[in-house]
C-alpha positions as CSV (number, residue, x, y, z in Angstrom):
1,M,-60.3,-91.9,-45.5
2,D,-60.3,-92.5,-41.6
3,R,-62.8,-89.9,-39.8
4,I,-60.6,-87.2,-38.9
5,A,-59.4,-86.6,-42.5
6,E,-62.9,-86.8,-43.8
7,E,-63.9,-84.1,-40.9
8,R,-60.8,-82.2,-42.2
9,Q,-62.7,-81.3,-45.3
10,F,-65.3,-79.3,-44.3
11,W,-63.4,-76.5,-43.0
12,P,-63.1,-74.6,-46.0
13,V,-60.1,-72.2,-46.7
14,L,-61.0,-68.9,-45.4
15,D,-58.3,-66.3,-46.4
16,Y,-59.5,-62.6,-45.5
17,P,-57.6,-60.2,-47.7
18,P,-58.9,-61.7,-51.1
19,W,-62.7,-61.4,-49.8
20,R,-62.1,-58.2,-48.0
21,D,-64.3,-56.2,-49.6
22,T,-66.8,-58.8,-50.3
23,A,-66.9,-58.9,-45.9
24,Q,-67.3,-55.5,-45.4
25,T,-70.1,-55.0,-48.0
26,L,-72.1,-58.4,-46.4
27,Q,-71.4,-57.0,-42.9
28,L,-73.5,-54.3,-43.2
29,W,-75.9,-56.0,-45.0
30,T,-76.5,-58.0,-42.3
31,Q,-76.7,-55.3,-39.9
32,I,-80.0,-54.1,-42.3
33,V,-81.4,-57.3,-41.7
34,G,-80.5,-57.2,-37.8
35,K,-81.5,-53.9,-37.1
36,V,-84.7,-54.7,-38.7
37,R,-85.1,-57.8,-36.1
38,L,-83.9,-55.0,-33.6
39,A,-86.7,-52.4,-34.4
40,L,-89.2,-55.1,-33.9
41,S,-88.0,-57.2,-30.8
42,P,-88.3,-56.3,-27.3
43,W,-85.5,-55.9,-25.6
44,L,-83.6,-58.8,-24.1
45,N,-80.9,-59.4,-21.8
46,H,-77.4,-59.0,-23.3
47,G,-78.9,-58.1,-26.7
48,W,-79.8,-61.4,-27.6
49,H,-83.1,-60.1,-28.9
50,V,-80.5,-58.7,-31.9
51,P,-78.2,-61.5,-33.3
52,L,-78.8,-63.7,-36.5
53,Y,-78.4,-67.4,-36.6
54,V,-76.6,-70.1,-38.6
55,N,-78.9,-72.0,-40.5
56,A,-79.2,-74.9,-43.3
57,R,-78.5,-71.7,-45.8
58,G,-76.9,-69.3,-44.2
59,L,-78.2,-67.0,-42.1
60,G,-81.1,-66.0,-40.2
61,T,-83.5,-64.0,-38.3
62,S,-85.7,-66.6,-36.2
63,A,-89.0,-65.5,-36.3
64,I,-90.0,-62.2,-35.6
65,H,-93.7,-61.3,-34.6
66,V,-94.5,-58.3,-35.7
67,A,-98.3,-58.4,-34.9
68,K,-100.6,-61.0,-33.3
69,G,-101.1,-63.2,-35.3
70,R,-98.1,-62.0,-37.7
71,V,-94.6,-63.7,-38.2
72,I,-91.9,-63.0,-40.6
73,E,-88.1,-64.5,-40.8
74,I,-85.6,-63.3,-42.7
75,D,-82.8,-65.1,-44.2
76,F,-79.6,-64.9,-46.3
77,D,-79.4,-67.8,-48.5
78,F,-75.8,-68.5,-48.9
79,V,-76.8,-71.8,-51.1
80,D,-78.8,-69.8,-53.9
81,H,-77.8,-66.6,-53.0
82,R,-80.9,-64.7,-51.8
83,L,-82.5,-62.6,-49.5
84,V,-85.7,-64.9,-48.2
85,I,-88.4,-62.7,-46.5
86,R,-91.1,-65.2,-45.2
87,S,-94.7,-64.1,-43.7
88,S,-97.7,-66.5,-41.8
89,D,-99.6,-65.0,-43.8
90,G,-98.0,-63.9,-47.5
91,P,-96.4,-65.3,-50.5
92,E,-92.2,-65.5,-49.9
93,R,-90.3,-62.8,-50.9
94,G,-86.9,-61.5,-51.7
95,F,-84.3,-61.0,-54.0
96,A,-80.9,-62.2,-55.9
97,L,-77.6,-61.1,-53.8
98,A,-75.2,-60.3,-56.2
99,P,-73.2,-57.1,-56.6
100,M,-75.0,-54.0,-55.3
101,S,-74.0,-51.3,-53.2
102,V,-75.3,-51.3,-49.9
103,A,-77.8,-48.5,-50.5
104,A,-79.2,-50.4,-53.2
105,F,-79.5,-53.4,-50.6
106,H,-81.2,-51.3,-48.1
107,R,-83.6,-49.4,-50.6
108,R,-84.8,-53.0,-51.8
109,T,-85.0,-55.0,-48.4
110,M,-87.6,-52.1,-46.6
111,G,-88.9,-52.3,-49.8
112,E,-89.9,-55.6,-50.1
113,L,-90.7,-55.4,-46.4
114,D,-93.0,-52.5,-46.9
115,A,-94.4,-54.9,-49.8
116,A,-95.4,-57.5,-46.9
117,G,-97.1,-54.8,-44.6
118,V,-94.3,-54.8,-42.4
119,R,-92.9,-51.2,-41.2
120,A,-89.9,-51.5,-39.6
121,R,-88.3,-48.0,-39.0
122,I,-84.4,-48.6,-37.9
123,N,-81.4,-46.6,-37.0
124,P,-79.8,-46.5,-40.6
125,M,-75.9,-45.6,-39.2
126,P,-74.1,-48.9,-38.8
127,N,-72.3,-50.1,-35.8
128,E,-69.0,-50.7,-34.9
129,V,-67.1,-50.0,-38.5
130,P,-64.6,-47.7,-39.2
131,A,-65.9,-44.2,-41.2
132,P,-69.6,-45.2,-41.0
133,I,-72.3,-44.3,-43.8
134,V,-75.7,-44.3,-43.6
135,F,-76.8,-47.2,-45.5
136,P,-79.1,-45.0,-47.9
137,D,-75.9,-43.0,-49.0
138,D,-73.8,-46.4,-49.2
139,V,-72.5,-46.5,-52.4
140,Q,-68.9,-47.4,-52.1
141,H,-69.6,-50.8,-50.7
142,A,-70.7,-52.7,-53.4
143,A,-69.2,-56.4,-53.3
144,Y,-70.3,-60.1,-53.7
145,D,-68.4,-63.3,-54.5
146,A,-70.7,-65.7,-54.1
147,G,-67.8,-68.4,-53.4
148,A,-66.3,-66.5,-50.6
149,V,-69.6,-65.9,-49.4
150,H,-70.4,-69.9,-49.5
151,R,-67.2,-70.7,-48.0
152,F,-67.7,-68.0,-45.3
153,W,-70.8,-70.0,-44.4
154,R,-69.3,-73.2,-44.5
155,A,-66.8,-72.1,-41.9
156,L,-69.8,-70.8,-39.9
157,T,-71.2,-74.1,-39.7
158,Q,-68.5,-75.8,-38.8
159,S,-67.7,-73.6,-36.0
160,D,-71.4,-73.2,-34.8
161,R,-71.4,-76.8,-34.5
162,V,-68.2,-77.1,-32.1
163,L,-69.2,-74.1,-29.9
164,R,-72.6,-75.8,-29.4
165,V,-71.0,-79.0,-28.6
166,F,-68.7,-77.0,-26.5
167,R,-71.7,-74.9,-24.8
168,S,-73.4,-78.4,-23.6
169,G,-70.8,-78.4,-21.2
170,F,-72.0,-76.2,-19.0
171,V,-74.7,-75.9,-16.6
172,G,-75.1,-72.7,-15.7
173,K,-76.9,-69.7,-17.7
174,A,-74.8,-70.0,-21.0
175,S,-76.0,-67.8,-24.5
176,P,-77.2,-69.7,-27.4
177,V,-74.6,-69.5,-30.3
178,H,-75.8,-66.7,-32.2
179,F,-74.2,-64.7,-34.8
180,F,-73.9,-60.8,-34.1
181,W,-74.0,-58.7,-36.9
182,G,-72.1,-55.6,-35.3
183,S,-68.9,-57.1,-34.9
184,F,-69.4,-59.3,-37.5
185,D,-68.9,-62.5,-35.4
186,L,-70.4,-66.1,-34.1
187,A,-70.2,-65.8,-30.3
188,V,-71.4,-68.2,-27.5
189,T,-71.0,-67.2,-23.6
190,R,-71.5,-68.6,-20.3
191,F,-72.1,-66.7,-16.9
192,S,-70.8,-67.2,-13.6
193,G,-74.4,-65.7,-12.1
194,R,-72.3,-62.8,-10.4
195,A,-72.7,-59.5,-11.4
196,A,-69.4,-57.6,-12.8
197,P,-68.3,-54.2,-12.4
198,P,-69.7,-51.6,-14.6
199,H,-68.5,-51.8,-17.7
200,P,-66.3,-48.8,-19.0
201,G,-67.8,-48.0,-22.5
202,G,-65.8,-46.7,-25.3
203,V,-66.9,-49.5,-28.0
204,P,-66.8,-47.8,-31.2
205,G,-69.8,-47.5,-32.9
206,L,-72.3,-48.6,-29.5
207,P,-73.7,-47.2,-27.3
208,D,-72.2,-47.4,-23.8
209,A,-75.6,-48.4,-22.5
210,V,-75.9,-51.1,-24.7
211,T,-72.4,-52.3,-23.6
212,R,-73.0,-51.5,-20.2
213,E,-76.1,-54.1,-20.3
214,A,-74.3,-56.6,-22.1
215,Y,-71.6,-57.1,-19.7
216,S,-73.6,-56.0,-17.1
217,H,-72.6,-59.8,-15.3
218,E,-69.5,-61.9,-15.1
219,V,-68.4,-64.2,-18.3
220,S,-66.6,-65.9,-20.4
221,S,-67.1,-65.6,-23.7
222,A,-65.8,-66.9,-27.3
223,G,-66.2,-67.0,-30.4
224,F,-65.2,-66.7,-34.5
225,W,-64.8,-63.7,-36.6
226,P,-63.4,-64.1,-40.4
227,G,-60.8,-60.9,-40.1
228,S,-60.9,-57.3,-41.0
229,D,-58.5,-54.8,-41.4
230,A,-57.4,-53.9,-38.2
231,Y,-56.5,-58.1,-37.9
232,P,-56.7,-59.6,-41.3
233,A,-57.2,-63.2,-41.0
234,A,-60.3,-65.6,-39.7
235,T,-59.7,-66.3,-36.0
236,F,-61.3,-67.9,-33.0
237,Y,-60.9,-65.5,-30.1
238,A,-61.5,-66.0,-26.4
239,Y,-61.9,-63.4,-23.3
240,A,-63.6,-62.7,-19.7
241,Y,-65.0,-59.3,-18.5
242,P,-63.7,-58.5,-16.1
243,S,-60.7,-60.5,-17.5
244,P,-59.1,-62.1,-14.0
245,E,-55.3,-61.4,-13.1
246,G,-52.9,-63.7,-14.5
247,F,-55.5,-64.2,-17.6
248,A,-52.9,-63.4,-20.3
249,A,-50.4,-65.5,-18.6
250,A,-52.5,-68.9,-18.3
251,S,-51.0,-72.1,-20.2
252,I,-53.6,-72.2,-22.7
253,E,-53.6,-75.4,-25.8
254,P,-53.4,-75.4,-28.3
255,A,-49.8,-74.2,-28.8
256,A,-50.5,-72.0,-31.8
257,A,-53.4,-69.9,-29.1
258,H,-51.4,-66.5,-28.5
259,W,-52.5,-63.8,-25.8
260,S,-53.4,-60.5,-27.6
261,A,-52.5,-57.6,-25.6
262,P,-54.3,-55.2,-27.7
263,L,-56.9,-56.7,-27.8
264,G,-57.2,-58.2,-24.4
265,E,-58.3,-61.6,-26.1
266,W,-56.9,-65.4,-26.6
267,L,-56.7,-65.6,-30.3
268,L,-56.4,-69.2,-32.4
269,P,-55.8,-68.7,-35.9
270,Y,-58.7,-70.6,-37.9
271,E,-55.8,-72.0,-40.2
272,A,-54.3,-73.5,-37.9
273,V,-57.7,-75.3,-36.5
274,R,-58.6,-76.3,-40.3
275,T,-54.9,-77.8,-40.8
276,A,-54.8,-79.8,-37.6
277,R,-54.9,-83.1,-37.2
278,D,-58.4,-83.2,-35.7
279,P,-60.0,-80.0,-36.5
280,D,-62.7,-80.0,-33.9
281,A,-60.1,-81.2,-30.9
282,A,-57.7,-78.7,-31.6
283,L,-60.7,-75.8,-31.2
284,L,-62.3,-77.6,-28.3
285,S,-59.0,-77.9,-26.8
286,F,-58.8,-73.8,-27.2
287,L,-62.2,-73.2,-25.9
288,R,-62.1,-75.5,-22.7
289,T,-58.6,-74.3,-21.4
290,T,-59.8,-70.7,-22.1
291,H,-62.7,-70.9,-20.2
292,R,-61.1,-72.9,-17.3
293,A,-58.6,-70.3,-17.1
294,A,-60.7,-67.4,-16.8
295,A,-62.9,-69.4,-14.2
296,D,-59.9,-70.7,-11.9
297,L,-58.6,-67.1,-11.8
298,A,-61.7,-65.4,-10.9
299,D,-63.0,-67.9,-8.4
300,W,-65.8,-69.2,-10.6
301,P,-68.7,-71.0,-8.4
302,R,-67.7,-74.8,-9.0
303,G,-69.9,-77.4,-10.4
304,L,-70.7,-75.4,-13.8
305,E,-69.3,-77.5,-15.9
306,C,-70.3,-80.9,-17.0
307,E,-69.7,-83.1,-19.9
308,F,-70.6,-82.7,-23.3
309,G,-73.9,-83.4,-24.2
310,E,-74.8,-86.5,-25.9
311,P,-78.4,-86.8,-28.6
312,G,-81.3,-88.6,-27.1
313,K,-78.9,-89.2,-23.2
314,P,-80.8,-86.8,-20.0
315,R,-78.0,-85.2,-18.4
316,Q,-77.7,-86.5,-15.0
317,V,-78.0,-83.8,-12.3
318,E,-76.2,-84.1,-8.6
319,R,-77.7,-81.9,-6.3
320,E,-74.0,-80.8,-5.2
321,Q,-73.3,-80.0,-9.3
322,F,-74.8,-76.9,-8.3
323,G,-72.5,-76.1,-5.1
324,R,-70.5,-73.2,-4.9
325,R,-66.4,-73.0,-3.3
């Protein structure tokens, strides 16, 4: 098997409709865990204190400092299918991930935290979902297809890997690659360094103050989401804020990429990446061409892009690399 054929096998089939109910339930479960991190963490620019992170077993919060000398972390293990709560001064706690209502998941999660001596008061109203139901009352969403969740995690690991490579090709301010539980997507964002006009807000289920703080500076952002009822297909996306004139008509690769006027974003179907001769190259081409189009049309400072990083090889820094146009 050649290198490219070997790489393709790691990108799983991810068809949204068959696992729709599980995806909707899982999104709400991740919101409960994400809101625990939110409740216990100091505010960080652009909401970077709230996401989850792809890890070796699923998705996790990373370290949360709950008191002086006390640290916890909460992981979704999508290999053994467990919610795992670890603390620096107590036994591991958790429970099996299986079909259960959001109300039951909320009750069990908060109960495990209480037993671990962690008090976290969260807003029980879900964010960025249609017709939200407060967590303690939601018995409607209760599906869990372990096989589908495992495939989703595998897709996340591949997307995370390539997005991290892409992130390494920028010496300016850039976000980590992180998973936003509100919109249920994996994202990475680059910044020009300049302030942006105030965002108009109006994102359903998201306070305007949060949106305006998140988009306080010019961004070029890209990521992956597994689909929704509004767009029932796993997709990679790229957008800019503010969106520069001419962005919708830019020349973007690969050919499967297309502009969505309703979303104001460039989209590349996950299936087009998965079935490409070289999935990594197809996705990196999309990420690079969308970013360059946004940066060129918005007249971003020059010298922020660089070659992708290599393991064990320090970046060669040139003084003129940080110059402006």
